[in-house]
MOPAC internal coordinates of N, CA, C and O (Angstrom, degrees):
PM7 1SCF
backbone

  N    0.0000 0     0.00 0     0.00 0    0    0    0
  C    1.4554 1     0.00 0     0.00 0    1    0    0
  C    1.5301 1   109.27 1     0.00 0    2    1    0
  O    1.2310 1   120.29 1   -30.98 1    3    2    1
  N    1.3070 1   117.04 1   149.02 1    3    2    1
  C    1.4613 1   122.36 1  -178.02 1    5    3    2
  C    1.5206 1   109.18 1   -89.84 1    6    5    3
  O    1.2310 1   121.29 1   -49.18 1    7    6    5
  N    1.3201 1   115.14 1   130.82 1    7    6    5
  C    1.4666 1   120.65 1   177.86 1    9    7    6
  C    1.5303 1   108.07 1   -85.71 1   10    9    7
  O    1.2310 1   120.07 1   -67.40 1   11   10    9
  N    1.3340 1   117.46 1   112.60 1   11   10    9
  C    1.4677 1   120.95 1  -175.89 1   13   11   10
  C    1.5180 1   112.00 1   -69.93 1   14   13   11
  O    1.2310 1   120.26 1   147.29 1   15   14   13
  N    1.3192 1   117.10 1   -32.71 1   15   14   13
  C    1.4725 1   118.93 1   179.40 1   17   15   14
  C    1.5241 1   110.55 1   -66.27 1   18   17   15
  O    1.2310 1   121.04 1   138.53 1   19   18   17
  N    1.3230 1   115.62 1   -41.47 1   19   18   17
  C    1.4637 1   119.31 1   177.87 1   21   19   18
  C    1.5281 1   109.97 1   -65.72 1   22   21   19
  O    1.2310 1   120.93 1   141.96 1   23   22   21
  N    1.3260 1   115.82 1   -38.04 1   23   22   21
  C    1.4559 1   120.54 1   178.57 1   25   23   22
  C    1.5307 1   111.24 1   -63.81 1   26   25   23
  O    1.2310 1   120.19 1   137.99 1   27   26   25
  N    1.3294 1   117.24 1   -42.01 1   27   26   25
  C    1.4681 1   121.12 1   177.33 1   29   27   26
  C    1.5239 1   111.15 1   -64.97 1   30   29   27
  O    1.2310 1   120.57 1   139.36 1   31   30   29
  N    1.3367 1   116.52 1   -40.64 1   31   30   29
  C    1.4646 1   120.21 1   178.96 1   33   31   30
  C    1.5219 1   110.51 1   -64.27 1   34   33   31
  O    1.2310 1   120.69 1   141.74 1   35   34   33
  N    1.3265 1   116.29 1   -38.26 1   35   34   33
  C    1.4665 1   119.71 1   180.00 1   37   35   34
  C    1.5263 1   111.65 1   -70.89 1   38   37   35
  O    1.2310 1   120.43 1   151.85 1   39   38   37
  N    1.3351 1   116.79 1   -28.15 1   39   38   37
  C    1.4640 1   119.09 1  -176.13 1   41   39   38
  C    1.5224 1   112.79 1   -77.86 1   42   41   39
  O    1.2310 1   119.69 1   161.45 1   43   42   41
  N    1.3285 1   118.20 1   -18.55 1   43   42   41
  C    1.4620 1   120.95 1  -179.93 1   45   43   42
  C    1.5248 1   109.70 1   -86.36 1   46   45   43
  O    1.2310 1   120.95 1   -49.31 1   47   46   45
  N    1.3130 1   115.78 1   130.69 1   47   46   45
  C    1.4609 1   120.78 1  -179.81 1   49   47   46
  C    1.5193 1   109.91 1   -84.24 1   50   49   47
  O    1.2310 1   121.19 1   -31.77 1   51   50   49
  N    1.3150 1   115.34 1   148.23 1   51   50   49
  C    1.4701 1   119.48 1   176.43 1   53   51   50
  C    1.5202 1   111.57 1   -82.39 1   54   53   51
  O    1.2310 1   120.37 1   171.72 1   55   54   53
  N    1.3238 1   116.91 1    -8.28 1   55   54   53
  C    1.4574 1   121.51 1  -178.49 1   57   55   54
  C    1.5165 1   109.51 1  -100.58 1   58   57   55
  O    1.2310 1   121.07 1   -52.15 1   59   58   57
  N    1.3099 1   115.57 1   127.85 1   59   58   57
  C    1.4612 1   120.55 1   179.75 1   61   59   58
  C    1.5130 1   110.84 1  -100.02 1   62   61   59
  O    1.2310 1   121.02 1    28.93 1   63   62   61
  N    1.3096 1   115.66 1  -151.07 1   63   62   61
  C    1.4542 1   122.36 1   179.62 1   65   63   62
  C    1.5290 1   109.68 1   -70.51 1   66   65   63
  O    1.2310 1   120.68 1   -35.56 1   67   66   65
  N    1.3299 1   116.31 1   144.44 1   67   66   65
  C    1.4662 1   121.00 1  -179.95 1   69   67   66
  C    1.5227 1   110.30 1   -69.26 1   70   69   67
  O    1.2310 1   121.02 1   -53.11 1   71   70   69
  N    1.3269 1   115.65 1   126.89 1   71   70   69
  C    1.4676 1   121.66 1   176.85 1   73   71   70
  C    1.5249 1   107.34 1  -124.58 1   74   73   71
  O    1.2310 1   119.81 1   -66.78 1   75   74   73
  N    1.3452 1   117.97 1   113.22 1   75   74   73
  C    1.4630 1   119.13 1  -178.88 1   77   75   74
  C    1.5287 1   111.69 1   -69.31 1   78   77   75
  O    1.2310 1   121.81 1   -24.15 1   79   78   77
  N    1.3188 1   114.14 1   155.85 1   79   78   77
  C    1.4624 1   120.33 1   177.34 1   81   79   78
  C    1.5244 1   108.68 1   -68.00 1   82   81   79
  O    1.2310 1   120.75 1   -49.45 1   83   82   81
  N    1.3235 1   116.17 1   130.55 1   83   82   81
  C    1.4630 1   119.59 1  -178.93 1   85   83   82
  C    1.5252 1   109.60 1   -82.00 1   86   85   83
  O    1.2310 1   120.28 1   -42.39 1   87   86   85
  N    1.3335 1   117.06 1   137.61 1   87   86   85
  C    1.4697 1   119.08 1   176.21 1   89   87   86
  C    1.5291 1   110.14 1   -72.19 1   90   89   87
  O    1.2310 1   121.07 1   -20.21 1   91   90   89
  N    1.3154 1   115.56 1   159.79 1   91   90   89
  C    1.4607 1   119.29 1   177.37 1   93   91   90
  C    1.5241 1   109.19 1   -65.71 1   94   93   91
  O    1.2310 1   120.49 1   -14.25 1   95   94   93
  N    1.3093 1   116.68 1   165.75 1   95   94   93
  C    1.4628 1   120.23 1  -177.20 1   97   95   94
  C    1.5291 1   111.25 1   -62.18 1   98   97   95
  O    1.2310 1   120.54 1   139.56 1   99   98   97
  N    1.3347 1   116.58 1   -40.44 1   99   98   97
  C    1.4618 1   120.12 1   179.70 1  101   99   98
  C    1.5272 1   110.51 1   -63.85 1  102  101   99
  O    1.2310 1   120.70 1   133.45 1  103  102  101
  N    1.3441 1   116.26 1   -46.55 1  103  102  101
  C    1.4626 1   119.63 1  -179.45 1  105  103  102
  C    1.5339 1   110.82 1   -64.31 1  106  105  103
  O    1.2310 1   120.08 1   141.89 1  107  106  105
  N    1.3206 1   117.46 1   -38.11 1  107  106  105
  C    1.4673 1   120.17 1   178.38 1  109  107  106
  C    1.5306 1   110.41 1   -64.76 1  110  109  107
  O    1.2310 1   120.26 1   137.88 1  111  110  109
  N    1.3306 1   117.12 1   -42.12 1  111  110  109
  C    1.4667 1   120.80 1   178.45 1  113  111  110
  C    1.5240 1   110.82 1   -63.66 1  114  113  111
  O    1.2310 1   120.94 1   132.44 1  115  114  113
  N    1.3392 1   115.81 1   -47.56 1  115  114  113
  C    1.4638 1   119.39 1  -179.60 1  117  115  114
  C    1.5257 1   111.25 1   -61.83 1  118  117  115
  O    1.2310 1   120.55 1   138.21 1  119  118  117
  N    1.3272 1   116.55 1   -41.79 1  119  118  117
  C    1.4570 1   120.07 1  -179.41 1  121  119  118
  C    1.5129 1   113.19 1   -67.56 1  122  121  119
  O    1.2310 1   120.54 1   147.62 1  123  122  121
  N    1.3348 1   116.57 1   -32.38 1  123  122  121
  C    1.4630 1   119.36 1  -176.99 1  125  123  122
  C    1.5256 1   112.71 1   -83.05 1  126  125  123
  O    1.2310 1   120.19 1   140.49 1  127  126  125
  N    1.3330 1   117.24 1   -39.51 1  127  126  125
  C    1.4646 1   119.57 1  -171.05 1  129  127  126
  C    1.5310 1   115.21 1  -111.32 1  130  129  127
  O    1.2310 1   119.40 1   150.15 1  131  130  129
  N    1.3180 1   118.74 1   -29.85 1  131  130  129
  C    1.4643 1   120.37 1  -172.34 1  133  131  130
  C    1.5287 1   111.63 1  -102.77 1  134  133  131
  O    1.2310 1   120.29 1   119.00 1  135  134  133
  N    1.3160 1   117.06 1   -61.00 1  135  134  133
  C    1.4628 1   121.03 1  -172.15 1  137  135  134
  C    1.5234 1   110.66 1  -102.64 1  138  137  135
  O    1.2310 1   120.77 1  -121.85 1  139  138  137
  N    1.3170 1   116.14 1    58.15 1  139  138  137
  C    1.4574 1   119.94 1   174.81 1  141  139  138
  C    1.5225 1   108.08 1   -78.64 1  142  141  139
  O    1.2310 1   120.61 1     2.23 1  143  142  141
  N    1.3068 1   116.45 1  -177.77 1  143  142  141
  C    1.4690 1   119.74 1  -179.07 1  145  143  142
  C    1.5225 1   110.28 1   -60.82 1  146  145  143
  O    1.2310 1   121.32 1   -36.08 1  147  146  145
  N    1.3156 1   115.07 1   143.92 1  147  146  145
  C    1.4645 1   120.75 1  -179.02 1  149  147  146
  C    1.5225 1   108.45 1   -84.14 1  150  149  147
  O    1.2310 1   121.06 1   -86.55 1  151  150  149
  N    1.3073 1   115.57 1    93.45 1  151  150  149
  C    1.4635 1   120.72 1  -178.06 1  153  151  150
  C    1.5196 1   109.70 1   -81.65 1  154  153  151
  O    1.2310 1   119.96 1   -18.29 1  155  154  153
  N    1.3282 1   117.68 1   161.71 1  155  154  153
  C    1.4770 1   119.77 1   177.27 1  157  155  154
  C    1.5277 1   112.30 1   -59.72 1  158  157  155
  O    1.2310 1   120.37 1   146.11 1  159  158  157
  N    1.3316 1   116.91 1   -33.89 1  159  158  157
  C    1.4661 1   119.66 1   179.59 1  161  159  158
  C    1.5272 1   110.36 1   -64.41 1  162  161  159
  O    1.2310 1   120.78 1   138.41 1  163  162  161
  N    1.3604 1   116.12 1   -41.59 1  163  162  161
  C    1.4678 1   118.94 1   178.50 1  165  163  162
  C    1.5220 1   110.61 1   -65.68 1  166  165  163
  O    1.2310 1   120.65 1   137.74 1  167  166  165
  N    1.3205 1   116.36 1   -42.26 1  167  166  165
  C    1.4636 1   119.59 1   179.05 1  169  167  166
  C    1.5234 1   110.43 1   -62.17 1  170  169  167
  O    1.2310 1   120.71 1   138.03 1  171  170  169
  N    1.3224 1   116.24 1   -41.97 1  171  170  169
  C    1.4595 1   120.43 1   179.23 1  173  171  170
  C    1.5290 1   110.43 1   -64.02 1  174  173  171
  O    1.2310 1   120.47 1   136.79 1  175  174  173
  N    1.3354 1   116.71 1   -43.21 1  175  174  173
  C    1.4692 1   120.25 1   179.66 1  177  175  174
  C    1.5233 1   110.67 1   -63.56 1  178  177  175
  O    1.2310 1   120.55 1   137.32 1  179  178  177
  N    1.3334 1   116.56 1   -42.68 1  179  178  177
  C    1.4642 1   120.05 1   178.67 1  181  179  178
  C    1.5269 1   110.52 1   -63.16 1  182  181  179
  O    1.2310 1   120.70 1   137.63 1  183  182  181
  N    1.3252 1   116.27 1   -42.37 1  183  182  181
  C    1.4646 1   119.88 1   177.69 1  185  183  182
  C    1.5185 1   112.14 1   -64.00 1  186  185  183
  O    1.2310 1   120.10 1   140.82 1  187  186  185
  N    1.3201 1   117.42 1   -39.18 1  187  186  185
  C    1.4661 1   121.02 1   178.80 1  189  187  186
  C    1.5314 1   110.88 1   -66.40 1  190  189  187
  O    1.2310 1   120.67 1   140.65 1  191  190  189
  N    1.3405 1   116.32 1   -39.35 1  191  190  189
  C    1.4716 1   118.98 1   177.41 1  193  191  190
  C    1.5208 1   109.49 1   -63.39 1  194  193  191
  O    1.2310 1   120.76 1   134.78 1  195  194  193
  N    1.3400 1   116.16 1   -45.22 1  195  194  193
  C    1.4664 1   119.51 1   178.59 1  197  195  194
  C    1.5241 1   111.17 1   -60.10 1  198  197  195
  O    1.2310 1   120.57 1   135.13 1  199  198  197
  N    1.3272 1   116.51 1   -44.87 1  199  198  197
  C    1.4704 1   119.91 1   179.43 1  201  199  198
  C    1.5216 1   110.72 1   -63.75 1  202  201  199
  O    1.2310 1   120.27 1   137.99 1  203  202  201
  N    1.3242 1   117.08 1   -42.01 1  203  202  201
  C    1.4653 1   120.76 1   178.53 1  205  203  202
  C    1.5097 1   112.07 1   -62.04 1  206  205  203
  O    1.2310 1   120.72 1   137.96 1  207  206  205
  N    1.3303 1   116.23 1   -42.04 1  207  206  205
  C    1.4716 1   120.16 1   178.97 1  209  207  206
  C    1.5242 1   110.06 1   -65.06 1  210  209  207
  O    1.2310 1   120.49 1   137.93 1  211  210  209
  N    1.3348 1   116.66 1   -42.07 1  211  210  209
  C    1.4711 1   119.40 1   178.69 1  213  211  210
  C    1.5269 1   111.88 1   -64.46 1  214  213  211
  O    1.2310 1   120.13 1   138.29 1  215  214  213
  N    1.3224 1   117.37 1   -41.71 1  215  214  213
  C    1.4730 1   120.47 1   177.89 1  217  215  214
  C    1.5220 1   109.92 1   -63.75 1  218  217  215
  O    1.2310 1   120.63 1   136.20 1  219  218  217
  N    1.3372 1   116.40 1   -43.80 1  219  218  217
  C    1.4678 1   120.24 1   178.45 1  221  219  218
  C    1.5241 1   110.43 1   -60.42 1  222  221  219
  O    1.2310 1   120.76 1   135.98 1  223  222  221
  N    1.3446 1   116.15 1   -44.02 1  223  222  221
  C    1.4698 1   119.66 1   179.73 1  225  223  222
  C    1.5330 1   110.08 1   -63.94 1  226  225  223
  O    1.2310 1   119.93 1   138.96 1  227  226  225
  N    1.3330 1   117.73 1   -41.04 1  227  226  225
  C    1.4581 1   121.31 1  -178.14 1  229  227  226
  C    1.5334 1   111.20 1   -60.98 1  230  229  227
  O    1.2310 1   120.43 1   138.75 1  231  230  229
  N    1.3272 1   116.78 1   -41.25 1  231  230  229
  C    1.4656 1   119.32 1  -177.19 1  233  231  230
  C    1.5181 1   113.45 1   -84.42 1  234  233  231
  O    1.2310 1   120.01 1   149.21 1  235  234  233
  N    1.3271 1   117.59 1   -30.79 1  235  234  233
  C    1.4706 1   118.46 1  -175.71 1  237  235  234
  C    1.5201 1   113.00 1  -101.83 1  238  237  235
  O    1.2310 1   119.93 1   161.99 1  239  238  237
  N    1.3196 1   117.74 1   -18.01 1  239  238  237
  C    1.4692 1   123.59 1  -176.05 1  241  239  238
  C    1.5357 1   111.22 1    58.20 1  242  241  239
  O    1.2310 1   120.86 1  -152.40 1  243  242  241
  N    1.3423 1   115.97 1    27.60 1  243  242  241
  C    1.4542 1   122.00 1   177.28 1  245  243  242
  C    1.5360 1   107.20 1   -96.93 1  246  245  243
  O    1.2310 1   120.88 1   -66.82 1  247  246  245
  N    1.3428 1   115.92 1   113.18 1  247  246  245
  C    1.4606 1   120.53 1  -175.56 1  249  247  246
  C    1.5221 1   113.85 1   -79.29 1  250  249  247
  O    1.2310 1   119.54 1   161.55 1  251  250  249
  N    1.3161 1   118.47 1   -18.45 1  251  250  249
  C    1.4688 1   120.61 1  -173.30 1  253  251  250
  C    1.5364 1   112.23 1   -59.65 1  254  253  251
  O    1.2310 1   118.41 1   129.30 1  255  254  253
  N    1.3472 1   120.63 1   -50.70 1  255  254  253
  C    1.4751 1   118.31 1   179.55 1  257  255  254
  C    1.5258 1   112.92 1   -62.41 1  258  257  255
  O    1.2310 1   120.68 1   143.21 1  259  258  257
  N    1.3370 1   116.31 1   -36.79 1  259  258  257
  C    1.4599 1   120.05 1   178.86 1  261  259  258
  C    1.5254 1   110.74 1   -63.67 1  262  261  259
  O    1.2310 1   120.34 1   132.29 1  263  262  261
  N    1.3128 1   116.96 1   -47.71 1  263  262  261
  C    1.4636 1   121.07 1  -179.33 1  265  263  262
  C    1.5274 1   110.44 1   -64.86 1  266  265  263
  O    1.2310 1   120.67 1   137.49 1  267  266  265
  N    1.3375 1   116.33 1   -42.51 1  267  266  265
  C    1.4721 1   119.57 1   179.54 1  269  267  266
  C    1.5207 1   110.64 1   -61.65 1  270  269  267
  O    1.2310 1   120.57 1   134.60 1  271  270  269
  N    1.3393 1   116.52 1   -45.40 1  271  270  269
  C    1.4624 1   118.83 1   180.00 1  273  271  270
  C    1.5203 1   111.50 1   -65.04 1  274  273  271
  O    1.2310 1   119.82 1   137.80 1  275  274  273
  N    1.3331 1   117.94 1   -42.20 1  275  274  273
  C    1.4645 1   120.19 1   179.55 1  277  275  274
  C    1.5217 1   111.68 1   -64.42 1  278  277  275
  O    1.2310 1   120.30 1   138.86 1  279  278  277
  N    1.3382 1   117.03 1   -41.14 1  279  278  277
  C    1.4694 1   120.17 1   177.69 1  281  279  278
  C    1.5280 1   110.08 1   -65.34 1  282  281  279
  O    1.2310 1   120.34 1   135.94 1  283  282  281
  N    1.3301 1   116.96 1   -44.06 1  283  282  281
  C    1.4646 1   120.60 1   179.00 1  285  283  282
  C    1.5275 1   110.99 1   -62.70 1  286  285  283
  O    1.2310 1   120.44 1   136.14 1  287  286  285
  N    1.3105 1   116.77 1   -43.86 1  287  286  285
  C    1.4616 1   120.93 1   178.82 1  289  287  286
  C    1.5259 1   110.74 1   -63.25 1  290  289  287
  O    1.2310 1   120.45 1   137.17 1  291  290  289
  N    1.3253 1   116.74 1   -42.83 1  291  290  289
  C    1.4611 1   120.96 1   177.97 1  293  291  290
  C    1.5300 1   110.89 1   -62.67 1  294  293  291
  O    1.2310 1   120.34 1   134.99 1  295  294  293
  N    1.3399 1   116.96 1   -45.01 1  295  294  293
  C    1.4628 1   119.97 1  -179.71 1  297  295  294
  C    1.5336 1   111.81 1   -64.68 1  298  297  295
  O    1.2310 1   120.34 1   140.47 1  299  298  297
  N    1.3282 1   116.96 1   -39.53 1  299  298  297
  C    1.4631 1   119.52 1   177.02 1  301  299  298
  C    1.5269 1   111.40 1   -65.06 1  302  301  299
  O    1.2310 1   120.59 1   139.89 1  303  302  301
  N    1.3227 1   116.49 1   -40.11 1  303  302  301
  C    1.4625 1   119.89 1   177.67 1  305  303  302
  C    1.5210 1   110.87 1   -65.00 1  306  305  303
  O    1.2310 1   120.47 1   135.23 1  307  306  305
  N    1.3182 1   116.71 1   -44.77 1  307  306  305
  C    1.4623 1   121.09 1   178.02 1  309  307  306
  C    1.5285 1   110.63 1   -62.87 1  310  309  307
  O    1.2310 1   120.61 1   136.01 1  311  310  309
  N    1.3260 1   116.45 1   -43.99 1  311  310  309
  C    1.4624 1   120.33 1   177.97 1  313  311  310
  C    1.5135 1   112.16 1   -62.06 1  314  313  311
  O    1.2310 1   120.53 1   140.06 1  315  314  313
  N    1.3295 1   116.58 1   -39.94 1  315  314  313
  C    1.4682 1   120.18 1   178.98 1  317  315  314
  C    1.5214 1   110.86 1   -64.64 1  318  317  315
  O    1.2310 1   120.33 1   138.66 1  319  318  317
  N    1.3241 1   116.97 1   -41.34 1  319  318  317
  C    1.4713 1   119.49 1   178.36 1  321  319  318
  C    1.5134 1   111.12 1   -63.60 1  322  321  319
  O    1.2310 1   120.33 1   137.55 1  323  322  321
  N    1.3372 1   116.97 1   -42.45 1  323  322  321
  C    1.4646 1   120.34 1   178.62 1  325  323  322
  C    1.5296 1   110.58 1   -65.54 1  326  325  323
  O    1.2310 1   120.54 1   139.23 1  327  326  325
  N    1.3362 1   116.58 1   -40.77 1  327  326  325
  C    1.4676 1   120.83 1   179.58 1  329  327  326
  C    1.5254 1   110.68 1   -61.91 1  330  329  327
  O    1.2310 1   120.44 1   131.04 1  331  330  329
  N    1.3425 1   116.76 1   -48.96 1  331  330  329
  C    1.4574 1   118.69 1  -176.47 1  333  331  330
  C    1.5240 1   111.62 1   -69.95 1  334  333  331
  O    1.2310 1   120.15 1   151.33 1  335  334  333
  N    1.3382 1   117.33 1   -28.67 1  335  334  333
  C    1.4635 1   119.37 1   174.92 1  337  335  334
  C    1.5299 1   109.87 1   -67.03 1  338  337  335
  O    1.2310 1   120.37 1   136.02 1  339  338  337
  N    1.3423 1   116.90 1   -43.98 1  339  338  337
  C    1.4663 1   120.88 1   177.64 1  341  339  338
  C    1.5273 1   110.66 1   -64.68 1  342  341  339
  O    1.2310 1   120.42 1   140.50 1  343  342  341
  N    1.3285 1   116.80 1   -39.50 1  343  342  341
  C    1.4686 1   120.61 1   178.33 1  345  343  342
  C    1.5292 1   110.45 1   -64.86 1  346  345  343
  O    1.2310 1   120.39 1   141.02 1  347  346  345
  N    1.3231 1   116.86 1   -38.98 1  347  346  345
  C    1.4630 1   120.71 1   176.50 1  349  347  346
  C    1.5160 1   111.87 1   -63.14 1  350  349  347
  O    1.2310 1   120.32 1   138.48 1  351  350  349
  N    1.3284 1   116.99 1   -41.52 1  351  350  349
  C    1.4659 1   120.18 1   177.27 1  353  351  350
  C    1.5229 1   110.70 1   -63.63 1  354  353  351
  O    1.2310 1   120.43 1   139.62 1  355  354  353
  N    1.3443 1   116.79 1   -40.38 1  355  354  353
  C    1.4670 1   120.03 1   179.36 1  357  355  354
  C    1.5284 1   109.99 1   -63.98 1  358  357  355
  O    1.2310 1   120.47 1   138.01 1  359  358  357
  N    1.3273 1   116.70 1   -41.99 1  359  358  357
  C    1.4608 1   119.81 1   179.05 1  361  359  358
  C    1.5245 1   111.37 1   -67.75 1  362  361  359
  O    1.2310 1   119.97 1   145.02 1  363  362  361
  N    1.3354 1   117.66 1   -34.98 1  363  362  361
  C    1.4646 1   120.21 1   175.94 1  365  363  362
  C    1.5274 1   110.74 1   -63.69 1  366  365  363
  O    1.2310 1   120.62 1   137.38 1  367  366  365
  N    1.3486 1   116.41 1   -42.62 1  367  366  365
  C    1.4733 1   119.55 1   176.83 1  369  367  366
  C    1.5248 1   110.71 1   -61.68 1  370  369  367
  O    1.2310 1   120.91 1   138.86 1  371  370  369
  N    1.3283 1   115.86 1   -41.14 1  371  370  369
  C    1.4680 1   121.00 1   179.95 1  373  371  370
  C    1.5332 1   110.12 1   -63.91 1  374  373  371
  O    1.2310 1   120.14 1   137.23 1  375  374  373
  N    1.3342 1   117.33 1   -42.77 1  375  374  373
  C    1.4654 1   120.74 1   178.31 1  377  375  374
  C    1.5255 1   111.34 1   -64.21 1  378  377  375
  O    1.2310 1   120.28 1   139.41 1  379  378  377
  N    1.3385 1   117.06 1   -40.59 1  379  378  377
  C    1.4627 1   120.24 1   178.05 1  381  379  378
  C    1.5272 1   110.22 1   -63.52 1  382  381  379
  O    1.2310 1   120.54 1   139.04 1  383  382  381
  N    1.3299 1   116.58 1   -40.96 1  383  382  381
  C    1.4696 1   119.96 1   179.47 1  385  383  382
  C    1.5250 1   110.24 1   -65.15 1  386  385  383
  O    1.2310 1   120.43 1   136.91 1  387  386  385
  N    1.3266 1   116.79 1   -43.09 1  387  386  385
  C    1.4647 1   119.90 1   179.17 1  389  387  386
  C    1.5242 1   111.54 1   -64.71 1  390  389  387
  O    1.2310 1   120.45 1   139.09 1  391  390  389
  N    1.3349 1   116.74 1   -40.91 1  391  390  389
  C    1.4631 1   119.57 1   178.68 1  393  391  390
  C    1.5179 1   111.39 1   -63.20 1  394  393  391
  O    1.2310 1   120.27 1   139.31 1  395  394  393
  N    1.3428 1   117.09 1   -40.69 1  395  394  393
  C    1.4651 1   118.71 1   178.53 1  397  395  394
  C    1.5291 1   110.62 1   -67.42 1  398  397  395
  O    1.2310 1   120.01 1   142.36 1  399  398  397
  N    1.3334 1   117.58 1   -37.64 1  399  398  397
  C    1.4700 1   119.64 1   176.97 1  401  399  398
  C    1.5228 1   111.00 1   -65.37 1  402  401  399
  O    1.2310 1   120.21 1   139.77 1  403  402  401
  N    1.3213 1   117.21 1   -40.23 1  403  402  401
  C    1.4726 1   120.32 1   178.11 1  405  403  402
  C    1.5188 1   110.23 1   -62.86 1  406  405  403
  O    1.2310 1   120.72 1   138.42 1  407  406  405
  N    1.3319 1   116.23 1   -41.58 1  407  406  405
  C    1.4614 1   119.96 1   178.78 1  409  407  406
  C    1.5307 1   110.36 1   -63.85 1  410  409  407
  O    1.2310 1   120.09 1   138.01 1  411  410  409
  N    1.3321 1   117.43 1   -41.99 1  411  410  409
  C    1.4592 1   120.59 1   177.92 1  413  411  410
  C    1.5261 1   111.22 1   -65.00 1  414  413  411
  O    1.2310 1   120.25 1   142.88 1  415  414  413
  N    1.3318 1   117.12 1   -37.12 1  415  414  413
  C    1.4703 1   120.23 1   177.74 1  417  415  414
  C    1.5283 1   110.19 1   -64.76 1  418  417  415
  O    1.2310 1   120.32 1   138.71 1  419  418  417
  N    1.3358 1   117.00 1   -41.29 1  419  418  417
  C    1.4650 1   119.66 1   177.28 1  421  419  418
  C    1.5261 1   110.79 1   -63.50 1  422  421  419
  O    1.2310 1   120.15 1   139.78 1  423  422  421
  N    1.3336 1   117.31 1   -40.22 1  423  422  421
  C    1.4635 1   120.28 1   176.86 1  425  423  422
  C    1.5233 1   110.51 1   -63.08 1  426  425  423
  O    1.2310 1   120.46 1   139.22 1  427  426  425
  N    1.3304 1   116.73 1   -40.78 1  427  426  425
  C    1.4655 1   120.97 1   178.88 1  429  427  426
  C    1.5303 1   110.43 1   -64.21 1  430  429  427
  O    1.2310 1   120.44 1   139.85 1  431  430  429
  N    1.3281 1   116.77 1   -40.15 1  431  430  429
  C    1.4677 1   120.40 1   178.23 1  433  431  430
  C    1.5191 1   110.53 1   -63.57 1  434  433  431
  O    1.2310 1   120.41 1   135.77 1  435  434  433
  N    1.3411 1   116.81 1   -44.23 1  435  434  433
  C    1.4636 1   119.95 1   178.59 1  437  435  434
  C    1.5267 1   110.93 1   -62.74 1  438  437  435
  O    1.2310 1   120.59 1   139.42 1  439  438  437
  N    1.3377 1   116.48 1   -40.58 1  439  438  437
  C    1.4600 1   120.37 1   178.71 1  441  439  438
  C    1.5310 1   110.72 1   -62.41 1  442  441  439
  O    1.2310 1   120.70 1   138.25 1  443  442  441
  N    1.3286 1   116.27 1   -41.75 1  443  442  441
  C    1.4699 1   120.03 1   178.44 1  445  443  442
  C    1.5257 1   111.27 1   -65.73 1  446  445  443
  O    1.2310 1   120.50 1   139.56 1  447  446  445
  N    1.3403 1   116.64 1   -40.44 1  447  446  445
  C    1.4597 1   119.31 1   178.10 1  449  447  446
  C    1.5220 1   110.50 1   -58.96 1  450  449  447
  O    1.2310 1   120.54 1   134.42 1  451  450  449
  N    1.3367 1   116.57 1   -45.58 1  451  450  449
  C    1.4653 1   120.58 1   179.27 1  453  451  450
  C    1.5211 1   110.52 1   -62.64 1  454  453  451
  O    1.2310 1   120.78 1   137.83 1  455  454  453
  N    1.3142 1   116.12 1   -42.17 1  455  454  453
  C    1.4658 1   120.65 1  -178.79 1  457  455  454
  C    1.5322 1   110.42 1   -61.84 1  458  457  455
  O    1.2310 1   120.19 1   133.35 1  459  458  457
  N    1.3278 1   117.24 1   -46.65 1  459  458  457
  C    1.4589 1   120.14 1  -178.58 1  461  459  458
  C    1.5280 1   112.03 1   -73.00 1  462  461  459
  O    1.2310 1   119.80 1   150.39 1  463  462  461
  N    1.3286 1   118.00 1   -29.61 1  463  462  461
  C    1.4654 1   119.81 1   173.38 1  465  463  462
  C    1.5204 1   110.12 1   -65.22 1  466  465  463
  O    1.2310 1   120.58 1   139.62 1  467  466  465
  N    1.3390 1   116.49 1   -40.38 1  467  466  465
  C    1.4657 1   119.51 1   176.82 1  469  467  466
  C    1.5230 1   110.67 1   -62.66 1  470  469  467
  O    1.2310 1   120.08 1   138.75 1  471  470  469
  N    1.3269 1   117.45 1   -41.25 1  471  470  469
  C    1.4687 1   120.62 1   177.86 1  473  471  470
  C    1.5305 1   110.00 1   -63.18 1  474  473  471
  O    1.2310 1   120.69 1   136.92 1  475  474  473
  N    1.3395 1   116.29 1   -43.08 1  475  474  473
  C    1.4668 1   120.53 1   179.75 1  477  475  474
  C    1.5332 1   110.45 1   -61.61 1  478  477  475
  O    1.2310 1   120.52 1   136.63 1  479  478  477
  N    1.3436 1   116.62 1   -43.37 1  479  478  477
  C    1.4659 1   120.24 1   178.51 1  481  479  478
  C    1.5215 1   111.03 1   -64.38 1  482  481  479
  O    1.2310 1   120.75 1   138.71 1  483  482  481
  N    1.3363 1   116.17 1   -41.29 1  483  482  481
  C    1.4697 1   120.02 1   179.26 1  485  483  482
  C    1.5227 1   110.89 1   -63.97 1  486  485  483
  O    1.2310 1   120.29 1   138.41 1  487  486  485
  N    1.3393 1   117.06 1   -41.59 1  487  486  485
  C    1.4676 1   120.37 1   177.32 1  489  487  486
  C    1.5263 1   111.32 1   -65.19 1  490  489  487
  O    1.2310 1   120.56 1   141.68 1  491  490  489
  N    1.3386 1   116.53 1   -38.32 1  491  490  489
  C    1.4626 1   119.74 1   178.54 1  493  491  490
  C    1.5247 1   110.36 1   -64.89 1  494  493  491
  O    1.2310 1   120.05 1   138.34 1  495  494  493
  N    1.3392 1   117.52 1   -41.66 1  495  494  493
  C    1.4748 1   120.73 1   177.98 1  497  495  494
  C    1.5226 1   110.94 1   -64.94 1  498  497  495
  O    1.2310 1   120.63 1   136.81 1  499  498  497
  N    1.3444 1   116.41 1   -43.19 1  499  498  497
  C    1.4641 1   120.10 1  -178.48 1  501  499  498
  C    1.5272 1   111.47 1   -67.77 1  502  501  499
  O    1.2310 1   120.10 1   145.98 1  503  502  501
  N    1.3326 1   117.41 1   -34.02 1  503  502  501
  C    1.4649 1   119.20 1   179.74 1  505  503  502
  C    1.5175 1   111.52 1   -73.23 1  506  505  503
  O    1.2310 1   119.82 1   153.52 1  507  506  505
  N    1.3417 1   117.96 1   -26.48 1  507  506  505
  C    1.4650 1   121.00 1   177.70 1  509  507  506
  C    1.5223 1   110.51 1   -75.21 1  510  509  507
  O    1.2310 1   120.36 1   147.97 1  511  510  509
  N    1.3280 1   116.92 1   -32.03 1  511  510  509
  C    1.4756 1   119.80 1  -177.76 1  513  511  510
  C    1.4608 1   111.54 1   -80.15 1  514  513  511
  O    1.2310 1   120.10 1   180.00 1  515  514  513

């Protein structure tokens, strides 16, 4: 005889809805406000600031704004590289987690197939007797 409770337990998957890993608060802030996509407008604005600083330095011979802008630009570039490297690692972890879940789902499907094949064979034997 088929146990309906066992059948119901087997029919429920242990995997629910996909929930991505949430980034830390700092990474979420940086991703939303600082290191967004580099649009042409941002590139143009950055280039205009650089050109303005160079023109100002050329006429005033004051190195402080030039050095400050170059240091700031360097730090932003370095920060962006570190941010995207950390974001890449987070996405790699997420992909590894998804791949392992997919593999477990395939194992669960195979287990269910075997279980229902056994039930089918048992029903076939019982119907012959």
